GUFI-822876 format. One record per residue: residue in three letters; x, y, z of N, C-alpha, C in turn; residue number from 1. Coordinates in steps of 0.2 Angstrom, whole numbers. Layout:
N
+------+-------+-------+-------+-------+-------+-------+-------+-------+-------+------+
: resn :  n_xx :  n_yy :  n_zz : ca_xx : ca_yy : ca_zz :  c_xx :  c_yy :  c_zz : resi :
+------+-------+-------+-------+-------+-------+-------+-------+-------+-------+------+
:  ALA :     X :     Y :     Z :     X :     Y :     Z :     X :     Y :     Z :  NUM :
...
+------+-------+-------+-------+-------+-------+-------+-------+-------+-------+------+
***
This chain:
92
+------+-------+-------+-------+-------+-------+-------+-------+-------+-------+------+
: resn :  n_xx :  n_yy :  n_zz : ca_xx : ca_yy : ca_zz :  c_xx :  c_yy :  c_zz : resi :
+------+-------+-------+-------+-------+-------+-------+-------+-------+-------+------+
:  UNK :   -46 :    -7 :    39 :   -43 :    -9 :    33 :   -43 :    -4 :    28 :    1 :
:  UNK :   -48 :     0 :    27 :   -48 :     6 :    22 :   -42 :    11 :    24 :    2 :
:  UNK :   -42 :    12 :    31 :   -37 :    17 :    33 :   -30 :    15 :    31 :    3 :
:  UNK :   -28 :     8 :    32 :   -22 :     6 :    30 :   -20 :     6 :    23 :    4 :
:  UNK :   -25 :     6 :    19 :   -25 :     6 :    12 :   -23 :    14 :    10 :    5 :
:  UNK :   -26 :    18 :    13 :   -24 :    25 :    12 :   -17 :    27 :    14 :    6 :
:  UNK :   -15 :    24 :    20 :    -9 :    26 :    23 :    -3 :    23 :    18 :    7 :
:  UNK :    -5 :    17 :    15 :     0 :    14 :    10 :     0 :    18 :     4 :    8 :
:  UNK :    -5 :    21 :     2 :    -5 :    25 :    -4 :    -1 :    31 :    -3 :    9 :
:  UNK :     0 :    33 :     3 :     4 :    39 :     4 :    11 :    37 :     3 :   10 :
:  UNK :    13 :    31 :     3 :    20 :    29 :     2 :    22 :    27 :    -5 :   11 :
:  UNK :    17 :    28 :   -10 :    18 :    26 :   -17 :    21 :    32 :   -21 :   12 :
:  UNK :    26 :    31 :   -25 :    29 :    36 :   -29 :    23 :    38 :   -34 :   13 :
:  UNK :    22 :    45 :   -34 :    16 :    47 :   -39 :    20 :    53 :   -43 :   14 :
:  UNK :    22 :    51 :   -49 :    25 :    56 :   -53 :    20 :    61 :   -57 :   15 :
:  UNK :    14 :    60 :   -56 :     9 :    64 :   -60 :     5 :    68 :   -56 :   16 :
:  UNK :     5 :    75 :   -57 :     1 :    79 :   -53 :    -7 :    77 :   -53 :   17 :
:  UNK :   -11 :    78 :   -48 :    -9 :    80 :   -41 :    -5 :    74 :   -38 :   18 :
:  UNK :     0 :    76 :   -34 :     4 :    71 :   -31 :     1 :    68 :   -24 :   19 :
:  UNK :     1 :    62 :   -23 :    -2 :    59 :   -17 :    -9 :    57 :   -17 :   20 :
:  UNK :   -12 :    57 :   -11 :   -19 :    56 :   -10 :   -23 :    61 :    -6 :   21 :
:  UNK :   -29 :    61 :    -7 :   -33 :    66 :    -3 :   -35 :    63 :     4 :   22 :
:  UNK :   -30 :    63 :     8 :   -30 :    60 :    15 :   -36 :    62 :    19 :   23 :
:  UNK :   -38 :    68 :    19 :   -43 :    71 :    23 :   -50 :    72 :    19 :   24 :
:  UNK :   -51 :    69 :    14 :   -57 :    70 :    10 :   -63 :    66 :    14 :   25 :
:  UNK :   -68 :    69 :    14 :   -71 :    75 :    11 :   -70 :    82 :    15 :   26 :
:  UNK :   -67 :    81 :    20 :   -66 :    88 :    24 :   -61 :    92 :    21 :   27 :
:  UNK :   -56 :    90 :    17 :   -51 :    94 :    13 :   -50 :    91 :     6 :   28 :
:  UNK :   -49 :    95 :     1 :   -47 :    92 :    -5 :   -40 :    92 :    -7 :   29 :
:  UNK :   -36 :    94 :    -1 :   -28 :    94 :    -2 :   -25 :    87 :    -3 :   30 :
:  UNK :   -20 :    87 :    -7 :   -17 :    80 :    -8 :   -10 :    80 :    -3 :   31 :
:  UNK :    -9 :    74 :    -1 :    -3 :    73 :     3 :     1 :    67 :     1 :   32 :
:  UNK :     7 :    67 :     2 :    12 :    62 :     0 :    17 :    61 :     5 :   33 :
:  UNK :    20 :    56 :     6 :    25 :    55 :    11 :    32 :    57 :     8 :   34 :
:  UNK :    36 :    60 :    12 :    43 :    63 :    10 :    47 :    57 :     7 :   35 :
:  UNK :    46 :    51 :     9 :    50 :    45 :     7 :    44 :    40 :     4 :   36 :
:  UNK :    45 :    38 :    -2 :    40 :    34 :    -6 :    44 :    27 :    -8 :   37 :
:  UNK :    44 :    22 :    -3 :    47 :    16 :    -5 :    44 :    12 :   -10 :   38 :
:  UNK :    37 :    13 :   -12 :    34 :     9 :   -17 :    34 :    13 :   -23 :   39 :
:  UNK :    35 :     9 :   -29 :    35 :    12 :   -35 :    27 :    13 :   -37 :   40 :
:  UNK :    26 :    17 :   -42 :    19 :    18 :   -45 :    17 :    11 :   -48 :   41 :
:  UNK :    11 :    11 :   -48 :     7 :     5 :   -51 :     3 :     7 :   -57 :   42 :
:  UNK :     5 :     3 :   -63 :     1 :     5 :   -69 :    -5 :     0 :   -69 :   43 :
:  UNK :   -11 :     4 :   -69 :   -17 :     0 :   -68 :   -20 :    -2 :   -75 :   44 :
:  UNK :   -19 :     2 :   -80 :   -22 :     0 :   -87 :   -18 :     3 :   -92 :   45 :
:  UNK :   -15 :    -1 :   -97 :   -12 :     1 :  -103 :   -16 :    -1 :  -109 :   46 :
:  UNK :   -20 :     3 :  -112 :   -24 :     0 :  -117 :   -21 :    -4 :  -123 :   47 :
:  UNK :   -15 :    -3 :  -125 :   -12 :    -8 :  -130 :   -11 :   -15 :  -127 :   48 :
:  UNK :   -10 :   -15 :  -121 :    -8 :   -22 :  -117 :   -15 :   -25 :  -115 :   49 :
:  UNK :   -20 :   -21 :  -113 :   -26 :   -24 :  -110 :   -25 :   -25 :  -102 :   50 :
:  UNK :   -30 :   -26 :   -99 :   -30 :   -26 :   -92 :   -25 :   -31 :   -89 :   51 :
:  UNK :   -26 :   -37 :   -91 :   -23 :   -43 :   -88 :   -15 :   -42 :   -89 :   52 :
:  UNK :   -13 :   -41 :   -95 :    -6 :   -40 :   -97 :    -3 :   -34 :   -93 :   53 :
:  UNK :    -7 :   -29 :   -92 :    -4 :   -23 :   -89 :    -3 :   -25 :   -81 :   54 :
:  UNK :    -7 :   -29 :   -78 :    -6 :   -31 :   -71 :     0 :   -36 :   -71 :   55 :
:  UNK :     1 :   -40 :   -76 :     7 :   -44 :   -76 :    13 :   -42 :   -79 :   56 :
:  UNK :    13 :   -35 :   -81 :    19 :   -32 :   -84 :    25 :   -33 :   -79 :   57 :
:  UNK :    31 :   -33 :   -82 :    37 :   -33 :   -77 :    37 :   -28 :   -72 :   58 :
:  UNK :    35 :   -21 :   -74 :    35 :   -16 :   -69 :    31 :   -17 :   -63 :   59 :
:  UNK :    25 :   -19 :   -65 :    20 :   -21 :   -60 :    22 :   -27 :   -55 :   60 :
:  UNK :    24 :   -32 :   -59 :    27 :   -38 :   -55 :    32 :   -36 :   -50 :   61 :
:  UNK :    37 :   -32 :   -52 :    42 :   -29 :   -48 :    39 :   -25 :   -42 :   62 :
:  UNK :    34 :   -21 :   -44 :    31 :   -17 :   -38 :    28 :   -22 :   -33 :   63 :
:  UNK :    24 :   -27 :   -35 :    21 :   -31 :   -31 :    26 :   -35 :   -27 :   64 :
:  UNK :    31 :   -37 :   -30 :    37 :   -41 :   -26 :    40 :   -36 :   -21 :   65 :
:  UNK :    41 :   -30 :   -22 :    44 :   -25 :   -17 :    39 :   -24 :   -12 :   66 :
:  UNK :    33 :   -23 :   -13 :    28 :   -23 :    -8 :    27 :   -29 :    -3 :   67 :
:  UNK :    28 :   -35 :    -6 :    28 :   -41 :    -2 :    34 :   -41 :     2 :   68 :
:  UNK :    40 :   -40 :    -1 :    46 :   -40 :     3 :    46 :   -35 :     9 :   69 :
:  UNK :    43 :   -29 :     8 :    43 :   -24 :    13 :    38 :   -25 :    18 :   70 :
:  UNK :    32 :   -28 :    16 :    26 :   -28 :    21 :    26 :   -35 :    25 :   71 :
:  UNK :    29 :   -40 :    22 :    29 :   -47 :    25 :    31 :   -46 :    33 :   72 :
:  UNK :    37 :   -43 :    34 :    40 :   -43 :    41 :    35 :   -39 :    45 :   73 :
:  UNK :    32 :   -34 :    43 :    27 :   -30 :    47 :    21 :   -34 :    49 :   74 :
:  UNK :    18 :   -38 :    44 :    12 :   -42 :    45 :    14 :   -48 :    50 :   75 :
:  UNK :    20 :   -51 :    49 :    22 :   -56 :    53 :    23 :   -54 :    60 :   76 :
:  UNK :    26 :   -48 :    61 :    27 :   -45 :    68 :    20 :   -44 :    71 :   77 :
:  UNK :    15 :   -41 :    67 :     9 :   -39 :    70 :     5 :   -46 :    72 :   78 :
:  UNK :     6 :   -51 :    68 :     3 :   -57 :    69 :     6 :   -60 :    76 :   79 :
:  UNK :    12 :   -60 :    76 :    16 :   -63 :    82 :    14 :   -59 :    88 :   80 :
:  UNK :    14 :   -53 :    88 :    12 :   -49 :    94 :     5 :   -50 :    96 :   81 :
:  UNK :     1 :   -50 :    91 :    -7 :   -51 :    93 :    -8 :   -58 :    96 :   82 :
:  UNK :    -4 :   -63 :    93 :    -5 :   -70 :    96 :    -2 :   -70 :   103 :   83 :
:  UNK :     3 :   -67 :   104 :     6 :   -67 :   111 :     2 :   -63 :   116 :   84 :
:  UNK :    -1 :   -58 :   114 :    -4 :   -54 :   119 :   -11 :   -57 :   121 :   85 :
:  UNK :   -13 :   -62 :   117 :   -19 :   -65 :   120 :   -18 :   -71 :   124 :   86 :
:  UNK :   -12 :   -73 :   125 :   -10 :   -78 :   129 :   -11 :   -77 :   136 :   87 :
:  UNK :   -10 :   -71 :   138 :   -10 :   -68 :   145 :   -17 :   -68 :   148 :   88 :
:  UNK :   -22 :   -68 :   143 :   -29 :   -68 :   146 :   -32 :   -75 :   146 :   89 :
:  UNK :   -36 :   -76 :   152 :   -40 :   -82 :   153 :   -47 :   -81 :   151 :   90 :
:  UNK :   -50 :   -86 :   148 :   -58 :   -85 :   147 :   -61 :   -86 :   154 :   91 :
:  UNK :   -66 :   -83 :   155 :   -70 :   -84 :   161 :   -76 :   -88 :   160 :   92 :
+------+-------+-------+-------+-------+-------+-------+-------+-------+-------+------+
***
């Protein structure tokens, strides 16, 4: 689960240096980012708005919606393939 989170972080637009994530930390402190970043950056906290209103801001809600639209087909396909792969096995 943690690895999928790191891989998804590679796909997020990061406009502020250092760009990307430390994919190989603690072995390396170098930052990596994918050449194509389909996910917009996510604003975690804007002090004038507060934590809850920052999360519910139009920008963040748009980012969440985009992630849902892009990831739902992949999750559905994974579920479908996993469900069908178990059909061929019989319990002993």
